Every structure is written in structure tokens, then in C-alpha cells.
N, C-alpha and C positions, 0 to 999 in steps of 0.2 A: 166682138170687134165693132166699134162704132165708126162708120164712115161719115166724113164731113165734106160737104161741097159748098164752096163759097161762090157767090155771084154778085153782080152789081157794080163791079169796078169799071173804070173807064177814064176818059180824058175830060177834064172840066176846067173852066177858067177860075182864077182866084175869086173868092167870094161866093162861088157856087156850092151846090149840094149834091151829095150822092147818098144812096142807101145800100149798104151791103147786107147780104143775106147769107146765113150759114145753115144749110139744111142737113139734118142728121138722119142716118139710115134707120134709127130706132128712137124710141121715146127718150126725150131729154129730161123727163120729169124727175128721174132719180140721179141725174148728173149733178154733182155738187157745185161745180163752177164751170161756166162757159166764159171763155176769154177771147178777146181780139188782141192780137199782136200785130206789129208791123216791122218791116225791115227795109230801110232805105239802102241804096247802093253804097258799099263801103262802110256800112255801120252795123252795129249789133242789133239783133232783134230786140224790140222793146214792147213792154206791155202798154196797151192803149186803154182797154176798158174790161171790166169784169162784172159778171152778174151771177149771183149764187142761186141755189135752188129755192130759197125763200124770197128772191127778188131784190136782195141788197145789191147795190151797184157801187163801183169804184172806178175812178178815172185817173189817167196820168194828168199831171198839172198842165201839160201842153195842150190838152184837148178839153179841159173842163169848161163848161159853158157853151161848147160848140158841138160836141158829140154826145149822142145818147144811145146807150145799149138797152135792148129790151129782148124779151123772149116770149114766144108763143108756144106753150107746151102742146097745145092741140095740133099744131102744124109741125112740131119737132124742129122749130126754126128759131134762130137767134139773129137779131138785126143790129146793125150799127148805122144810125142816122148821123151823117156828117154834114154840118152846116158851116158856113163862113170858111170854106176851105182855103188853105194857104199853100204856096209852093213847097213849104217845108213838110207838108203832109204827104208828099209824094213818096210812095213806098209800095211794096207788096204787103197786102194785109192777109193775115192768117187767122183762121178760127181754131180754137183749141178747146177740148173737152177734158175735164179733170174729175176723176172719181177717186174718192179718198180710200174706201175699203171695198175690195182689195184695190191697192193703188194702181191706177191705170191712167194713161193720158193719150189722147188722140189728136191728130193734126189734119187739117185740110190741106189742099194743094196750093192755096193762095190765090188772090186776085189782085191785079195791078191797079193802083190808083195813081193817076198823074194829074197834077194841078199846075196849070200854066199861069205865068204872071202876066 
């Protein structure tokens, strides 16, 4: 059982930056994919960014060029650097860990990000 704890959310003005952290309770070295999702009020949860165990990254079109996902295996932590924030980025951000075999997935409790205009 991997426990994930997000932190770093808060209130920021449009154009500002935040860095989210996702700390895992055990080594993330063998976790196949670490993913950031977000869910805005009244909307479905959407994928924001993904990083694989070999460091490959992928981003939603809405955040490309503004957000950067990274991982520090030594600290068992995944980060999401968010720059040029927009009010449309307002959501609860969730960290997700995915293991392919055997298939398992774990979620954090979420951290609120609010961007004011």
C-alpha cells in the first residue's frame, strides 16, 4: 500500500506560480507512472501530467509550456511546477501512482489550487 500526500496548493493571482509536491510513503523507483490529475467544481477529473519510471513526460494540451512534472526518486517525491497560472487552472489537484504488474493504483487526498483573476 503506497500512501501519497500532496502539498503546495493555495491561492495565487493569475500569472503566478505554485509548486505542488506528492510525497510517497515508499520508494517510487519502481512505480511505472506518476500522474497529476485535477478536478474543477462540476467537472470530471482530468489528467494534467504524467511521468514514467524512465523519466518520460506527457502533458494535457491546456498546460503544455506552463507546467512541468518531475520526480526525485531519492526523496520519493513527484513535483508539479505550475507557471503562468490561469483562473481556469483552479481545481483540486490529485497525485496518482500506477503500477502495471500486479495492477495497482493509489491516490492522494488532493490539494486545492485557486487562481484569482
